[in-house]
C-alpha positions in Angstrom: -1.4 9.6 -17.2 1.6 8.0 -15.4 1.7 6.6 -11.9 3.9 8.7 -9.7 4.2 6.1 -7.0 7.8 5.3 -6.3 9.0 2.0 -4.9 10.0 3.8 -1.7 6.4 5.1 -1.3 5.0 1.6 -1.7 7.6 0.2 0.6 6.8 2.8 3.3 3.1 2.0 3.0 3.8 -1.7 3.2 5.9 -1.1 6.4 3.2 1.0 7.9 0.7 -1.8 7.1 2.9 -4.4 8.7 3.3 -2.3 11.8 -0.5 -1.8 12.1 -1.2 -5.5 11.6 1.3 -6.4 14.3 0.3 -3.7 16.8 -3.5 -3.9 16.3 -4.2 -7.5 15.3 -1.1 -9.3 16.6 -0.2 -10.6 13.1 3.5 -11.0 12.7 3.7 -12.6 9.3 1.8 -12.5 6.0 0.9 -15.7 4.2 2.4 -16.4 0.8 0.9 -14.1 -1.8 -0.7 -11.7 0.7 2.1 -9.1 0.3 1.7 -8.9 -3.4 -2.1 -8.5 -3.1 -1.7 -5.8 -0.5 0.9 -3.9 -2.6 -1.4 -4.0 -5.5 -4.3 -2.6 -3.5 -2.1 0.1 -1.9 -0.8 1.1 -5.4 -4.3 1.1 -6.8 -5.7 3.1 -3.9 -2.9 5.7 -4.2 -3.3 5.9 -7.9 -7.1 6.5 -7.7 -6.7 9.1 -4.9 -4.0 10.9 -6.9 -6.1 11.0 -10.1 -9.1 12.3 -8.1 -7.1 15.1 -6.5 -5.6 16.2 -9.9 -9.1 16.6 -11.4 -10.2 19.2 -8.8 
């Protein structure tokens, strides 16, 4: 099964995450490496959700 997440989807999720971190927690910057980890988690969460929906 292929992952249908596009770079634009991931970028939109990352932007939403940044906005939430800034508005809710007052965090304006990520530390080095945090962006890559968050992208990986977001992509994995989307992929797992997508696979679950397709099985139903």
